[in-house]
C-alpha positions in Angstrom: 16.1 1.3 -77.8 12.9 3.1 -77.0 14.8 6.0 -75.5 17.3 6.2 -78.3 14.6 6.2 -81.0 12.2 8.6 -79.3 15.0 11.1 -78.5 16.6 10.6 -81.9 20.0 9.9 -80.2 23.2 8.6 -81.8 24.6 5.5 -80.1 27.2 7.5 -78.1 24.5 10.0 -77.0 22.3 7.1 -75.7 25.0 5.3 -73.7 26.2 8.5 -72.1 22.7 9.4 -70.6 22.8 9.7 -66.8 20.2 10.4 -64.1 21.3 14.1 -64.4 19.8 14.3 -67.9 16.2 13.8 -66.5 14.3 17.1 -65.9 10.8 17.8 -64.8 9.9 18.6 -68.4 11.7 15.7 -70.1 15.2 14.5 -70.9 18.0 16.9 -71.8 19.9 15.3 -74.7 23.6 16.2 -74.9 24.2 16.2 -78.7 27.4 15.6 -80.6 28.6 16.6 -84.0 27.6 20.2 -83.7 23.9 19.6 -83.0 22.2 21.7 -80.3 21.3 20.1 -77.0 17.6 19.8 -76.5 14.9 18.7 -74.1 12.4 16.1 -75.2 9.1 16.0 -73.3 8.0 13.0 -71.3 5.5 10.6 -72.7 4.1 7.6 -70.8 6.2 5.2 -72.9 9.4 7.2 -72.4 8.8 7.5 -68.6 8.4 3.7 -68.4 11.6 3.2 -70.3 13.5 5.8 -68.2 12.2 4.2 -65.0 13.8 0.9 -66.0 16.8 2.0 -63.9 15.8 -0.7 -61.6 17.7 -3.0 -64.0 20.8 -0.9 -63.3 20.2 -1.2 -59.5 19.8 -5.0 -59.8 23.0 -5.3 -61.8 24.9 -3.2 -59.2 23.5 -5.2 -56.3 24.2 -8.5 -58.0 27.9 -7.6 -58.5 28.4 -5.7 -55.3 29.0 -2.4 -57.0 28.5 0.7 -54.9 25.7 3.1 -56.1 27.0 6.4 -57.4 25.9 9.3 -55.3 26.2 12.0 -58.0 23.5 11.8 -60.7 25.9 12.7 -63.5 27.9 9.5 -62.7 24.8 7.2 -62.7 24.6 6.0 -66.3 21.2 4.9 -67.5 22.5 2.2 -69.8 24.8 -0.3 -68.1 26.1 -3.8 -68.8 24.9 -6.9 -67.0 27.8 -6.2 -64.5 26.5 -2.7 -63.8 29.3 -0.9 -65.5 28.6 1.9 -68.1 28.3 0.7 -71.7 31.1 1.5 -74.0 30.3 2.9 -77.4 31.2 -0.4 -79.1 28.8 -2.5 -77.0 25.6 -1.5 -78.8 27.4 -1.6 -82.1 28.5 -5.2 -81.5 25.0 -6.2 -80.3 23.5 -4.7 -83.4 25.9 -6.6 -85.6 25.0 -9.9 -83.8 21.3 -9.2 -84.2 21.7 -8.5 -88.0 23.7 -11.7 -88.4 20.9 -13.7 -86.7 18.3 -12.0 -88.9 20.2 -12.8 -92.1 21.0 -16.3 -91.1 19.2 -18.8 -93.3 17.0 -21.4 -91.5 
């Protein structure tokens, strides 16, 4: 969520981030809907969020998934099984969160 908010990413743009998007200056965001791609500079908070790839590595190890060698195939956001998120996964999670928030006590 920190990465999507800080980089002003649409859901699909966030779930398609890979290790190849990281540059020395920041993160290259591949935009959709006619917007121009851009690089957002690193901040300490964003670097910490990006470095959470250890969660991906743990999921891959837990489910005996091989690590991708090519950076453009190593998705930043993965499921608990270590597979890339689909576009509908964050949408469904958001809907569940809103249902919990709206639920009367």
